[in-house]
C-alpha positions as CSV (number, residue, x, y, z in Angstrom):
1,X,0.0,0.1,0.1
2,X,1.3,3.5,-0.8
3,X,1.8,6.0,1.9
4,X,1.2,9.6,1.1
5,X,3.3,12.0,3.5
6,X,2.4,15.4,3.9
7,X,4.6,18.4,5.2
8,X,1.8,20.2,6.5
9,X,-2.1,19.8,7.3
10,X,-4.2,20.7,4.4
11,X,-1.3,20.7,1.8
12,X,-2.8,17.8,-0.6
13,X,-6.2,19.3,-0.1
14,X,-5.0,22.8,-1.3
15,X,-2.8,21.2,-3.9
16,X,-5.7,19.5,-5.5
17,X,-8.4,22.0,-4.4
18,X,-10.4,19.4,-2.8
19,X,-12.6,20.1,0.4
20,X,-11.5,16.9,2.1
21,X,-8.5,14.9,3.3
22,X,-10.0,11.6,2.3
23,X,-10.9,12.8,-1.1
24,X,-7.5,14.5,-1.8
25,X,-5.2,11.6,-0.8
26,X,-7.7,9.0,-2.5
27,X,-7.2,11.0,-5.9
28,X,-3.6,11.3,-5.6
29,X,-2.9,7.5,-4.3
30,X,-5.1,6.2,-6.9
31,X,-3.3,8.2,-9.6
32,X,0.0,6.7,-8.7
33,X,-1.4,3.2,-7.9
34,X,-2.7,3.4,-11.6
35,X,1.1,3.4,-12.8
36,X,1.8,0.6,-10.9
37,X,5.0,0.0,-8.6
38,X,7.4,2.6,-10.9
39,X,4.7,4.9,-10.2
40,X,6.0,6.0,-6.8
41,X,9.0,7.1,-8.7
42,X,6.8,9.6,-10.5
43,X,5.2,11.1,-7.3
44,X,7.0,14.4,-7.8
45,X,5.7,14.8,-11.3
46,X,2.2,13.8,-10.4
47,X,2.3,16.6,-7.7
48,X,4.2,19.0,-10.1
49,X,1.2,18.3,-12.7
50,X,-1.3,19.4,-9.9
51,X,0.6,22.6,-9.4
52,X,1.0,23.3,-12.9
53,X,-2.7,22.5,-14.2
54,X,-4.1,24.3,-10.9
55,X,-7.4,22.1,-10.7
56,X,-10.4,24.4,-9.3
57,X,-12.6,21.4,-7.8
58,X,-12.4,17.4,-7.3
59,X,-13.6,16.8,-10.9
60,X,-10.6,18.7,-12.3
61,X,-8.4,16.9,-10.2
62,X,-9.4,13.8,-11.2
63,X,-9.1,15.0,-14.7
64,X,-5.6,15.9,-14.1
65,X,-4.9,12.4,-12.6
66,X,-6.1,10.6,-15.6
67,X,-4.2,12.9,-18.1
68,X,-1.1,12.6,-16.0
69,X,-1.4,8.9,-15.8
70,X,-1.9,8.6,-19.7
71,X,0.9,10.8,-20.2
72,X,3.2,8.7,-18.3
73,X,1.8,5.3,-19.9
74,X,2.6,6.9,-23.2
75,X,6.3,7.7,-22.3
76,X,6.6,4.1,-20.9
77,X,5.1,2.3,-23.9
78,X,7.4,4.7,-26.2
79,X,10.7,3.6,-23.9
80,X,9.8,-0.1,-24.4
81,X,8.9,0.3,-28.2
82,X,12.1,1.9,-29.0
83,X,13.7,-1.5,-27.0
84,X,11.7,-3.9,-28.7
85,X,13.7,-6.2,-31.0
86,X,10.7,-7.6,-33.0
87,X,8.8,-5.7,-35.6
88,X,5.3,-7.0,-34.5
89,X,6.0,-6.0,-30.7
90,X,6.9,-2.5,-32.1
91,X,3.8,-2.5,-33.9
92,X,1.8,-3.3,-30.9
93,X,3.4,-0.7,-28.8
94,X,2.5,1.6,-31.4
95,X,-0.9,0.9,-31.8
96,X,-1.0,1.4,-28.0
97,X,0.7,4.5,-28.1
98,X,-1.9,5.9,-30.8
99,X,-4.8,4.7,-28.7
100,X,-3.5,6.2,-25.6
101,X,-2.6,9.6,-27.4
102,X,-6.3,9.9,-28.4
103,X,-7.4,9.2,-25.0
104,X,-4.8,11.9,-23.9
105,X,-6.3,14.6,-26.4
106,X,-9.9,13.3,-25.3
107,X,-9.0,14.2,-21.6
108,X,-7.5,17.4,-22.4
109,X,-10.8,18.5,-24.4
110,X,-13.1,17.3,-21.2
111,X,-10.8,19.4,-19.1
112,X,-11.1,22.6,-21.6
113,X,-15.0,22.0,-22.1
114,X,-15.5,21.7,-18.1
115,X,-13.5,25.0,-17.5
116,X,-15.4,26.7,-20.2
117,X,-19.1,25.6,-19.2
118,X,-19.8,29.0,-17.6
119,X,-18.0,31.2,-20.2
120,X,-20.3,30.6,-23.1
121,X,-21.2,33.6,-25.2
122,X,-23.6,33.7,-28.1
123,X,-23.1,36.8,-30.3
124,X,-25.6,37.7,-33.0
125,X,-24.4,39.7,-36.0
126,X,-27.4,40.2,-37.8
127,X,-31.2,39.9,-37.1
128,X,-34.0,40.3,-40.0
129,X,-37.4,41.1,-38.2
130,X,-40.2,41.0,-40.6
131,X,-43.6,42.7,-40.7
132,X,-45.3,41.6,-37.7
133,X,-42.5,40.0,-36.1
134,X,-40.9,40.8,-32.5
135,X,-37.6,41.2,-31.7
136,X,-36.0,41.4,-28.2
137,X,-33.0,43.9,-27.9
138,X,-30.8,43.6,-24.8
139,X,-29.1,41.0,-22.9
140,X,-31.1,37.6,-22.4
141,X,-30.1,35.3,-19.5
142,X,-31.2,31.9,-18.7
143,X,-30.0,28.8,-16.9
144,X,-29.1,26.5,-19.9
145,X,-30.5,24.5,-22.5
146,X,-34.3,25.0,-22.3
147,X,-34.7,26.2,-19.0
148,X,-33.9,28.8,-16.5
149,X,-31.7,28.3,-13.1
150,X,-35.1,27.0,-11.3
151,X,-35.6,24.5,-14.0
152,X,-38.8,26.2,-15.8
153,X,-39.0,27.0,-19.2
154,X,-37.8,30.5,-20.0
155,X,-39.1,30.5,-23.5
156,X,-42.6,31.0,-25.4
157,X,-44.9,33.7,-25.6
158,X,-45.2,34.8,-22.1
159,X,-41.7,35.0,-21.7
160,X,-41.6,37.1,-24.8
161,X,-44.3,39.6,-23.7
162,X,-42.3,39.9,-20.0
163,X,-39.2,40.6,-21.9
164,X,-40.7,43.1,-24.0
165,X,-42.3,45.0,-21.0
166,X,-38.8,44.7,-19.3
167,X,-37.2,46.1,-22.4
168,X,-39.8,49.0,-22.4
169,X,-39.1,49.7,-18.9
170,X,-35.6,50.2,-19.8
171,X,-36.2,52.4,-22.7
172,X,-35.3,49.9,-25.5
173,X,-37.5,48.9,-28.3
174,X,-39.0,45.5,-27.8
175,X,-41.4,45.3,-30.5
176,X,-40.1,46.0,-33.8
177,X,-42.1,46.3,-37.2
178,X,-41.2,46.9,-40.6
179,X,-42.9,49.7,-42.6
180,X,-43.8,49.5,-46.2
């Protein structure tokens, strides 16, 4: 069993940005155990990756653990591939490296997508409003796909009428009509 020694209380929790000592040591320990016995030699690298990537919560800490383990597995297979005497063995290692590289890229994209979840912006360049049509001018906020933060649907005629009243109160044009 791998033992994790900390120099100060809360050091690992702060490094992984996790709330509990058990969660932080569990993620760190399983990351090292996934690497096998030689993984203990890479403990400093694993800790350094947490410091470099700066996970914001437990989910990000686990993603960093997975990407670090995948990176180290790619490096290990690469060393073995270059030393393999037979063509078939080298080819097998090469296929494994390709799969692991795809996995690594998917993990990095997952981390990027997870971090960008609150930073989505939709910019409308042009809006055509035809006769009898309505448009809302101003910022529209809702809680995500098809609903508000409370889970209620934020679209439909009632929502548009309410938005129009809010826009008029703010001095903006809410109902746009075209003239012939």
